[in-house]
Residue, then its C-alpha position, 0 to 999 in steps of 0.5 A: x476538444x481539449x483545447x476547449x476545456x483547457x480554456x474553460x477550467x481557465x475560465x472557471x472561479x475559485x468556487x466553480x473549481x470547489x463544486x468540481x472538487x465537491x462532486x468528483x469526491x462525493x463519487x469516489x465516496x460512493x465508491x468507498x461506501x460500496x466497497x465498505x457494504x460489500x466488505x460488511x456482507x463478507x464480515x465473516x470471511x475476512x476476518x476468518x479467512x483472509x485477516x487471520x489466515x498468516x497465523x496458521x501454518x498453511x499460510x501460502x508464504x509459511x508453506x514456502x518459507x518451510x520448503x525453502x529451509x528444508x532444501x537449504x538446510x534439512x531441518x524445519x528452522x524456517x518452518x512456522x508452526x501454527x500460530x495459537x492466539x487466544x484472542x479477546x475481545x474487553x469492550x462491549x461493543x467492540x466486535x461491533x465496533x471493529x466489524x465497521x472498521x474493518x469493513x471500511x479499510x476493505x471498502x478503501x482497498x476495493x475503491x482505490x481504482x475509482x478514487x484514483x480515477x476521479x482524481x484524474x478526471x478532477x484535474x484532466x481539464x488542466x491537461x493538455x492533448x499530450x499530458x493527457x495521452x501519457x497520462x491516460x494510464x494512471x489509474x491503472x498504473x497506481x493501482x498495479x503498484x497500490x495492490x502489489x504493495x497490498x499483497x506484499x504487506x498481507x503475503x510477506x510481512x504479515x506472518x513474519x511480523x505475527x510470528x516475531x510478536x507471538x513468540x516474542x517474550x520480555x518475561x516468560x512469566x508475561x502471556x501473549x494474550x492479544x486482543x483481536x484488535x491488535x491483529x487486525x490492527x497490525x495485518x490492515x495497517x502493514x497492506x496499507x503502508x506497503x500499498x502506499x509506499x509502493x507508488x514510489x515510482x510515480x511520486x518520482x515520475x510527478x516530482x521529475x515532471x514539475x523540475x524537483x528532482x534529476x537522474x543526476x540527483x537521485x544517483x549522487x544522493x543514492x546512498x542518502x536513498x538506501x538510509x532513508x529507505x531502511x528508515x522508513x523500512x523500520x518505521x513500517x514495519x515490526x522490530x524484527x530484522x527480517x520484515x524490514x530486509x524484506x521490504x528494503x529489497x523491493x523499495x530499492x528496486x522501486x527507487x532504482x525503476x523511478x530512477x530509470x523512469x525520470x531519465x526517461x521524463x527528461x529524454x521527453x523534456x529534451x525532445x519537446x524544446 
């Protein structure tokens, strides 16, 4: 059956491929729209309970930092205070427009597994039986890494970044009166960025499959990879050392996991030949 699919796919014209791609993009869009509608219905919950939660001292990560600080230093130096955000809206339609923007971001996050599944279904006809067996859990692996990245950005980077920006002042004469848009942008972009960055092992897997990287290459250039990871962490996170350090650690771990995956790919390729 799979061989017939490969044969049929090879006989498809360019327009046939475009039509097939259109169908999968349409289905992925439907899932995004459904996720957006759900997010819009619960917009007040997403804002007050989810997006603004890292500003409160009872946030799980902030409480954990405080507990660790009390055990190590016997004081409250790692206890973040409740952030008093005097958020404002200066645009007439600002809150209305951002409710849709926030809902759309929520829709993308909720629909991510379905989007990846449509990508796999699009490339599936071009795969042989062995490739199909090896990639049938692609949606699961990709979604797992994405959601781990999103949670990492939400629970670790967001509260630290907010604390940094709230407490940073160029001059004591300048008051920090943030717009609510800036808080939403910071938290949502950190979550999406870390979700994408956590796809590193899968990216290394596909690069190894097409022969662009090898285990020897990754080990030999590990120090350059560390520099790139540090620079990437500096770009994604706010300019505080703690946030950058917290992101660098898992990225280094993902890089080492990627080396193990690449080594396994090479072993399987040798066995196949």
